[in-house]
PAMARDREN-822982 format. One record per residue (C-alpha): residue number from 1; z, y, x. Coordinates in Angstrom, 2 decimals, padded with zeros to 5 digits. Layout:
nudren n: NUM pz: Z py: Y px: X .
...
This chain:
nudren n: 1 pz: 000.00 py: 000.00 px: 000.00 .
nudren n: 2 pz: 000.83 py: 002.39 px: 002.79 .
nudren n: 3 pz: -002.46 py: 001.78 px: 004.56 .
nudren n: 4 pz: -004.38 py: 002.53 px: 001.34 .
nudren n: 5 pz: -002.43 py: 005.68 px: 000.57 .
nudren n: 6 pz: -003.38 py: 007.42 px: 003.81 .
nudren n: 7 pz: -007.14 py: 007.51 px: 003.12 .
nudren n: 8 pz: -006.43 py: 008.71 px: -000.44 .
nudren n: 9 pz: -004.20 py: 011.46 px: 000.89 .
nudren n: 10 pz: -006.82 py: 012.47 px: 003.44 .
nudren n: 11 pz: -009.46 py: 012.57 px: 000.71 .
nudren n: 12 pz: -007.28 py: 014.84 px: -001.44 .
nudren n: 13 pz: -006.68 py: 017.17 px: 001.50 .
nudren n: 14 pz: -010.43 py: 017.31 px: 002.15 .
nudren n: 15 pz: -011.13 py: 018.13 px: -001.50 .
nudren n: 16 pz: -008.51 py: 020.89 px: -001.48 .
nudren n: 17 pz: -009.94 py: 022.33 px: 001.72 .
nudren n: 18 pz: -013.41 py: 022.41 px: 000.23 .
nudren n: 19 pz: -012.09 py: 024.09 px: -002.90 .
nudren n: 20 pz: -010.41 py: 026.84 px: -000.91 .
nudren n: 21 pz: -013.64 py: 027.32 px: 001.05 .
nudren n: 22 pz: -015.92 py: 027.44 px: -001.97 .
nudren n: 23 pz: -013.83 py: 029.45 px: -004.41 .
nudren n: 24 pz: -014.26 py: 032.83 px: -002.66 .
nudren n: 25 pz: -018.02 py: 032.31 px: -002.43 .
nudren n: 26 pz: -018.26 py: 031.30 px: -006.07 .
nudren n: 27 pz: -016.09 py: 034.18 px: -007.13 .
nudren n: 28 pz: -018.32 py: 036.57 px: -005.19 .
nudren n: 29 pz: -021.46 py: 035.18 px: -006.80 .
nudren n: 30 pz: -019.95 py: 035.15 px: -010.27 .
nudren n: 31 pz: -018.66 py: 038.68 px: -009.78 .
nudren n: 32 pz: -022.12 py: 040.17 px: -009.16 .
nudren n: 33 pz: -023.26 py: 042.37 px: -012.03 .
nudren n: 34 pz: -026.88 py: 041.38 px: -012.56 .
nudren n: 35 pz: -029.30 py: 042.12 px: -015.35 .
nudren n: 36 pz: -032.97 py: 042.61 px: -016.16 .
nudren n: 37 pz: -034.21 py: 045.35 px: -018.48 .
nudren n: 38 pz: -037.71 py: 046.28 px: -019.55 .
nudren n: 39 pz: -038.60 py: 049.80 px: -018.40 .
nudren n: 40 pz: -042.03 py: 050.13 px: -019.98 .
nudren n: 41 pz: -044.94 py: 047.81 px: -020.70 .
nudren n: 42 pz: -044.84 py: 045.00 px: -018.16 .
nudren n: 43 pz: -042.52 py: 046.74 px: -015.68 .
nudren n: 44 pz: -038.96 py: 045.41 px: -015.45 .
nudren n: 45 pz: -035.89 py: 046.66 px: -013.65 .
nudren n: 46 pz: -033.52 py: 044.32 px: -011.85 .
nudren n: 47 pz: -029.89 py: 045.29 px: -011.30 .
nudren n: 48 pz: -027.64 py: 043.78 px: -008.66 .
nudren n: 49 pz: -024.33 py: 045.66 px: -008.81 .
nudren n: 50 pz: -025.16 py: 049.22 px: -007.67 .
nudren n: 51 pz: -028.63 py: 048.40 px: -006.37 .
nudren n: 52 pz: -031.84 py: 048.22 px: -008.40 .
nudren n: 53 pz: -035.35 py: 046.96 px: -007.87 .
nudren n: 54 pz: -038.39 py: 046.44 px: -010.07 .
nudren n: 55 pz: -041.01 py: 043.78 px: -010.71 .
nudren n: 56 pz: -044.25 py: 043.84 px: -012.67 .
nudren n: 57 pz: -045.98 py: 041.02 px: -014.55 .
nudren n: 58 pz: -049.66 py: 041.79 px: -014.06 .
nudren n: 59 pz: -051.44 py: 039.04 px: -015.98 .
nudren n: 60 pz: -052.55 py: 037.56 px: -012.66 .
nudren n: 61 pz: -049.28 py: 037.25 px: -010.82 .
nudren n: 62 pz: -045.99 py: 039.06 px: -010.35 .
nudren n: 63 pz: -045.49 py: 041.99 px: -007.97 .
nudren n: 64 pz: -041.88 py: 042.22 px: -006.78 .
nudren n: 65 pz: -040.33 py: 045.16 px: -004.96 .
nudren n: 66 pz: -037.15 py: 045.11 px: -002.83 .
nudren n: 67 pz: -035.35 py: 041.73 px: -002.82 .
nudren n: 68 pz: -031.95 py: 043.48 px: -002.21 .
nudren n: 69 pz: -030.25 py: 040.40 px: -000.73 .
nudren n: 70 pz: -030.61 py: 036.62 px: -000.66 .
nudren n: 71 pz: -028.32 py: 035.76 px: -003.58 .
nudren n: 72 pz: -029.82 py: 038.52 px: -005.69 .
nudren n: 73 pz: -033.34 py: 037.34 px: -004.88 .
nudren n: 74 pz: -032.53 py: 033.73 px: -005.78 .
nudren n: 75 pz: -031.18 py: 034.85 px: -009.14 .
nudren n: 76 pz: -034.13 py: 037.15 px: -009.75 .
nudren n: 77 pz: -036.68 py: 034.45 px: -008.97 .
nudren n: 78 pz: -035.06 py: 032.18 px: -011.52 .
nudren n: 79 pz: -035.14 py: 034.90 px: -014.16 .
nudren n: 80 pz: -038.80 py: 035.71 px: -013.48 .
nudren n: 81 pz: -039.63 py: 032.04 px: -013.98 .
nudren n: 82 pz: -038.03 py: 032.26 px: -017.42 .
nudren n: 83 pz: -040.22 py: 035.23 px: -018.34 .
nudren n: 84 pz: -043.58 py: 033.99 px: -017.07 .
nudren n: 85 pz: -045.33 py: 031.09 px: -015.41 .
nudren n: 86 pz: -047.28 py: 033.53 px: -013.22 .
nudren n: 87 pz: -046.60 py: 033.20 px: -009.51 .
nudren n: 88 pz: -045.16 py: 035.92 px: -007.31 .
nudren n: 89 pz: -048.18 py: 037.26 px: -005.43 .
nudren n: 90 pz: -046.84 py: 040.43 px: -003.75 .
nudren n: 91 pz: -043.59 py: 041.55 px: -002.18 .
nudren n: 92 pz: -043.46 py: 045.30 px: -001.59 .
nudren n: 93 pz: -040.69 py: 046.91 px: 000.46 .
nudren n: 94 pz: -039.60 py: 050.48 px: -000.26 .
nudren n: 95 pz: -038.18 py: 050.56 px: 003.27 .
nudren n: 96 pz: -036.44 py: 048.29 px: 005.74 .
nudren n: 97 pz: -032.75 py: 049.18 px: 005.28 .
nudren n: 98 pz: -030.77 py: 045.97 px: 004.94 .
nudren n: 99 pz: -029.02 py: 046.74 px: 001.64 .
nudren n: 100 pz: -032.41 py: 046.80 px: -000.12 .
nudren n: 101 pz: -034.64 py: 044.66 px: 002.09 .
nudren n: 102 pz: -032.65 py: 041.49 px: 002.79 .
nudren n: 103 pz: -033.44 py: 038.11 px: 001.26 .
nudren n: 104 pz: -037.22 py: 038.37 px: 001.14 .
nudren n: 105 pz: -037.69 py: 034.79 px: 002.37 .
nudren n: 106 pz: -036.76 py: 033.67 px: -001.14 .
nudren n: 107 pz: -040.19 py: 034.95 px: -002.23 .
nudren n: 108 pz: -042.01 py: 032.97 px: 000.42 .
nudren n: 109 pz: -044.84 py: 032.13 px: -001.95 .
nudren n: 110 pz: -045.99 py: 035.78 px: -001.99 .
nudren n: 111 pz: -049.39 py: 035.96 px: -000.30 .
nudren n: 112 pz: -049.04 py: 039.69 px: 000.45 .
nudren n: 113 pz: -045.98 py: 041.35 px: 001.98 .
nudren n: 114 pz: -046.51 py: 045.10 px: 002.15 .
nudren n: 115 pz: -044.62 py: 047.67 px: 004.23 .
nudren n: 116 pz: -045.15 py: 051.16 px: 005.64 .
nudren n: 117 pz: -046.42 py: 051.00 px: 009.22 .
nudren n: 118 pz: -043.14 py: 052.20 px: 010.76 .
nudren n: 119 pz: -041.28 py: 049.17 px: 009.43 .
nudren n: 120 pz: -040.12 py: 046.58 px: 012.00 .
nudren n: 121 pz: -042.17 py: 043.51 px: 012.88 .
nudren n: 122 pz: -039.81 py: 041.33 px: 010.86 .
nudren n: 123 pz: -037.51 py: 042.23 px: 007.97 .
nudren n: 124 pz: -034.70 py: 039.70 px: 007.63 .
nudren n: 125 pz: -037.04 py: 036.96 px: 008.80 .
nudren n: 126 pz: -040.06 py: 038.08 px: 006.75 .
nudren n: 127 pz: -043.23 py: 039.08 px: 008.59 .
nudren n: 128 pz: -045.32 py: 041.68 px: 006.74 .
nudren n: 129 pz: -048.97 py: 040.85 px: 006.08 .
nudren n: 130 pz: -050.14 py: 044.40 px: 005.35 .
nudren n: 131 pz: -049.12 py: 047.81 px: 006.67 .
nudren n: 132 pz: -050.22 py: 051.27 px: 005.58 .
nudren n: 133 pz: -049.91 py: 054.73 px: 007.05 .
nudren n: 134 pz: -049.90 py: 057.44 px: 004.36 .
nudren n: 135 pz: -051.11 py: 055.83 px: 001.14 .
nudren n: 136 pz: -052.19 py: 052.46 px: -000.17 .
nudren n: 137 pz: -053.57 py: 051.54 px: -003.58 .
nudren n: 138 pz: -054.09 py: 047.97 px: -004.73 .
nudren n: 139 pz: -054.77 py: 046.26 px: -008.04 .
nudren n: 140 pz: -053.41 py: 043.01 px: -009.35 .
nudren n: 141 pz: -054.33 py: 041.72 px: -012.78 .
nudren n: 142 pz: -054.37 py: 044.66 px: -015.17 .
nudren n: 143 pz: -052.10 py: 046.87 px: -013.05 .
nudren n: 144 pz: -052.61 py: 049.37 px: -010.25 .
nudren n: 145 pz: -049.99 py: 050.06 px: -007.60 .
nudren n: 146 pz: -049.96 py: 053.29 px: -005.60 .
nudren n: 147 pz: -047.82 py: 053.46 px: -002.46 .
nudren n: 148 pz: -047.07 py: 056.79 px: -000.79 .
nudren n: 149 pz: -045.23 py: 057.29 px: 002.49 .
nudren n: 150 pz: -042.58 py: 060.01 px: 002.23 .
nudren n: 151 pz: -042.33 py: 060.84 px: 005.92 .
nudren n: 152 pz: -039.10 py: 060.88 px: 007.97 .
nudren n: 153 pz: -035.78 py: 061.97 px: 006.54 .
nudren n: 154 pz: -033.85 py: 059.15 px: 004.96 .
nudren n: 155 pz: -035.22 py: 056.40 px: 007.18 .
nudren n: 156 pz: -038.59 py: 056.36 px: 008.91 .
nudren n: 157 pz: -040.55 py: 053.96 px: 006.70 .
nudren n: 158 pz: -039.65 py: 054.99 px: 003.14 .
nudren n: 159 pz: -042.35 py: 054.81 px: 000.48 .
nudren n: 160 pz: -042.62 py: 055.34 px: -003.27 .
nudren n: 161 pz: -044.44 py: 052.84 px: -005.46 .
nudren n: 162 pz: -046.02 py: 053.98 px: -008.74 .
nudren n: 163 pz: -047.10 py: 051.35 px: -011.27 .
nudren n: 164 pz: -049.94 py: 052.17 px: -013.65 .
nudren n: 165 pz: -050.72 py: 052.38 px: -016.51 .
nudren n: 166 pz: -046.95 py: 052.56 px: -017.17 .
nudren n: 167 pz: -046.58 py: 055.53 px: -014.76 .
nudren n: 168 pz: -043.28 py: 054.21 px: -013.42 .
nudren n: 169 pz: -042.21 py: 055.41 px: -009.96 .
nudren n: 170 pz: -039.91 py: 053.20 px: -007.92 .
nudren n: 171 pz: -037.95 py: 055.63 px: -005.72 .
nudren n: 172 pz: -035.18 py: 054.37 px: -003.46 .
nudren n: 173 pz: -032.31 py: 056.28 px: -001.83 .
nudren n: 174 pz: -033.98 py: 059.69 px: -001.46 .
nudren n: 175 pz: -033.05 py: 060.74 px: -004.96 .
nudren n: 176 pz: -031.33 py: 059.24 px: -008.00 .
nudren n: 177 pz: -031.34 py: 060.46 px: -011.57 .
nudren n: 178 pz: -028.39 py: 062.79 px: -012.30 .
nudren n: 179 pz: -026.40 py: 061.62 px: -009.28 .
nudren n: 180 pz: -025.18 py: 063.43 px: -006.19 .
nudren n: 181 pz: -026.66 py: 062.49 px: -002.84 .
nudren n: 182 pz: -025.09 py: 059.60 px: -001.00 .
nudren n: 183 pz: -021.88 py: 060.61 px: 000.74 .
nudren n: 184 pz: -022.56 py: 062.87 px: 003.79 .
nudren n: 185 pz: -026.27 py: 062.07 px: 004.23 .
nudren n: 186 pz: -025.49 py: 059.43 px: 006.90 .
nudren n: 187 pz: -027.98 py: 058.80 px: 009.70 .
nudren n: 188 pz: -030.50 py: 061.17 px: 008.12 .
nudren n: 189 pz: -032.19 py: 064.51 px: 008.72 .
nudren n: 190 pz: -031.24 py: 066.62 px: 005.68 .
nudren n: 191 pz: -034.07 py: 069.09 px: 006.22 .
nudren n: 192 pz: -036.69 py: 066.36 px: 006.27 .
nudren n: 193 pz: -034.90 py: 064.66 px: 003.38 .
nudren n: 194 pz: -035.70 py: 067.77 px: 001.33 .
nudren n: 195 pz: -039.36 py: 067.41 px: 002.33 .
nudren n: 196 pz: -039.29 py: 063.81 px: 001.08 .
nudren n: 197 pz: -038.11 py: 065.04 px: -002.32 .
nudren n: 198 pz: -040.90 py: 067.61 px: -002.47 .
nudren n: 199 pz: -043.40 py: 064.85 px: -001.67 .
nudren n: 200 pz: -042.11 py: 062.86 px: -004.66 .
nudren n: 201 pz: -042.45 py: 065.96 px: -006.86 .
nudren n: 202 pz: -046.13 py: 066.19 px: -005.90 .
nudren n: 203 pz: -046.86 py: 062.72 px: -007.28 .
nudren n: 204 pz: -048.09 py: 061.98 px: -010.79 .
nudren n: 205 pz: -045.67 py: 059.83 px: -012.80 .
nudren n: 206 pz: -043.43 py: 059.98 px: -015.85 .
nudren n: 207 pz: -040.57 py: 057.50 px: -015.45 .
nudren n: 208 pz: -038.18 py: 057.51 px: -012.49 .
nudren n: 209 pz: -036.86 py: 054.03 px: -011.67 .
nudren n: 210 pz: -034.46 py: 054.60 px: -008.81 .
nudren n: 211 pz: -032.93 py: 052.18 px: -006.37 .
nudren n: 212 pz: -029.60 py: 053.52 px: -007.65 .
nudren n: 213 pz: -028.42 py: 055.14 px: -010.87 .
nudren n: 214 pz: -029.95 py: 055.14 px: -014.35 .
nudren n: 215 pz: -033.62 py: 055.25 px: -015.26 .
nudren n: 216 pz: -034.73 py: 058.86 px: -015.52 .
nudren n: 217 pz: -037.80 py: 061.08 px: -015.70 .
nudren n: 218 pz: -039.81 py: 063.05 px: -013.17 .
nudren n: 219 pz: -037.93 py: 066.29 px: -013.84 .
nudren n: 220 pz: -034.79 py: 064.61 px: -012.48 .
nudren n: 221 pz: -036.42 py: 064.77 px: -009.04 .
nudren n: 222 pz: -036.82 py: 068.53 px: -009.37 .
nudren n: 223 pz: -033.21 py: 068.86 px: -010.53 .
nudren n: 224 pz: -032.07 py: 066.97 px: -007.43 .
nudren n: 225 pz: -034.08 py: 069.29 px: -005.17 .
nudren n: 226 pz: -032.56 py: 072.35 px: -006.85 .
nudren n: 227 pz: -029.07 py: 070.91 px: -006.35 .
nudren n: 228 pz: -029.80 py: 070.32 px: -002.68 .
nudren n: 229 pz: -031.13 py: 073.86 px: -002.25 .
nudren n: 230 pz: -028.13 py: 075.38 px: -004.01 .
nudren n: 231 pz: -025.76 py: 073.28 px: -001.93 .
nudren n: 232 pz: -027.50 py: 074.49 px: 001.22 .
nudren n: 233 pz: -027.21 py: 078.14 px: 000.14 .
nudren n: 234 pz: -023.52 py: 077.91 px: -000.63 .
nudren n: 235 pz: -022.60 py: 075.98 px: 002.51 .
nudren n: 236 pz: -024.68 py: 078.26 px: 004.72 .
nudren n: 237 pz: -023.13 py: 081.38 px: 003.21 .
nudren n: 238 pz: -019.65 py: 079.97 px: 003.78 .
nudren n: 239 pz: -020.35 py: 078.99 px: 007.37 .
nudren n: 240 pz: -021.79 py: 082.43 px: 008.15 .
nudren n: 241 pz: -018.65 py: 083.96 px: 006.65 .
nudren n: 242 pz: -016.59 py: 081.98 px: 009.13 .
nudren n: 243 pz: -015.20 py: 079.35 px: 006.77 .
nudren n: 244 pz: -014.24 py: 075.94 px: 008.12 .
nudren n: 245 pz: -015.59 py: 072.74 px: 006.61 .
nudren n: 246 pz: -012.22 py: 072.08 px: 004.94 .
nudren n: 247 pz: -012.31 py: 075.56 px: 003.43 .
nudren n: 248 pz: -015.82 py: 074.95 px: 002.18 .
nudren n: 249 pz: -014.72 py: 071.71 px: 000.54 .
nudren n: 250 pz: -012.01 py: 073.63 px: -001.33 .
nudren n: 251 pz: -014.12 py: 076.62 px: -002.34 .
nudren n: 252 pz: -017.50 py: 075.12 px: -003.27 .
nudren n: 253 pz: -017.43 py: 073.59 px: -006.75 .
nudren n: 254 pz: -021.08 py: 073.23 px: -007.89 .
nudren n: 255 pz: -019.68 py: 072.99 px: -011.42 .
nudren n: 256 pz: -023.04 py: 072.86 px: -013.18 .
nudren n: 257 pz: -023.34 py: 069.36 px: -011.71 .
nudren n: 258 pz: -019.87 py: 068.13 px: -012.66 .
nudren n: 259 pz: -021.32 py: 065.64 px: -015.15 .
nudren n: 260 pz: -023.52 py: 063.99 px: -012.54 .
nudren n: 261 pz: -022.53 py: 060.59 px: -011.22 .
nudren n: 262 pz: -020.33 py: 060.57 px: -008.08 .
nudren n: 263 pz: -019.49 py: 064.28 px: -008.43 .
nudren n: 264 pz: -015.76 py: 063.68 px: -007.87 .
nudren n: 265 pz: -016.29 py: 061.19 px: -005.04 .
nudren n: 266 pz: -019.18 py: 062.67 px: -003.09 .
nudren n: 267 pz: -019.24 py: 066.47 px: -003.51 .
nudren n: 268 pz: -016.90 py: 067.05 px: -000.58 .
nudren n: 269 pz: -018.92 py: 064.60 px: 001.51 .
nudren n: 270 pz: -022.19 py: 066.32 px: 000.54 .
nudren n: 271 pz: -020.67 py: 069.62 px: 001.69 .
nudren n: 272 pz: -019.54 py: 068.03 px: 004.95 .
nudren n: 273 pz: -022.96 py: 066.52 px: 005.63 .
nudren n: 274 pz: -024.77 py: 069.74 px: 004.80 .
nudren n: 275 pz: -022.44 py: 071.74 px: 007.06 .
nudren n: 276 pz: -023.11 py: 069.31 px: 009.91 .
nudren n: 277 pz: -026.86 py: 069.61 px: 009.40 .
nudren n: 278 pz: -026.84 py: 073.41 px: 009.26 .
nudren n: 279 pz: -024.66 py: 073.64 px: 012.35 .
nudren n: 280 pz: -026.69 py: 071.17 px: 014.39 .
nudren n: 281 pz: -030.02 py: 072.70 px: 013.31 .
nudren n: 282 pz: -028.93 py: 076.19 px: 014.41 .
nudren n: 283 pz: -029.26 py: 077.68 px: 010.95 .
nudren n: 284 pz: -025.77 py: 079.23 px: 011.13 .
nudren n: 285 pz: -026.62 py: 081.45 px: 014.13 .
């Protein structure tokens, strides 16, 4: 009896160890907030927590944008298969930052992987098949996809994708509908970031499907530019008056934007990032 009990005990210990190993991973997967919503026509939006992507059913295949991450991409692929028996033919990256561009190997059946030419040779193990410089237009099924490079600013390879005839623009990170800019504009050139926004304004579309925040309209891009310009004016005036960054954080309220997402969390950081940019660019002198 004793000799038989030891293997049983060892087995139970092994099972318990596996449970403790798997539970956190399962909890993480189960805790992800994921959904698919129809934006317009055959264009769908995919949510993975605070990140969003889009995919389009073209009648002759599915065009998928940013995979976000591996687990998200696995889930998305399964959901696409529930919607259509069309194969995924294209994977289009908005840019190569890891929080949007990881997990692309899940869509290995895609015959075309498209990036802007400044993207790295491999993105999380995926090798692009097509690169473009300023613009690229391609058709698939009954849809047309227009890619436009935004220039440097937030990243060096960021592009907008517009899907027609739905006139939906997939815009990642540069601007979000009715939301303050991300924290203190990390690792970015704020001046060139403003130029990226103006480039988006010059494009022809109706619906703004951002990589973050709610679905909006084109005028939300203009509103974001105006906010950025007003923030610049107020921070610059304060710096020229001799105020410190802490004083600027206390005095600048931007109250007309108080209903925008992340106002309470990111306004002070936006002020800090703008002050850093203006100081480093020499605008204060």
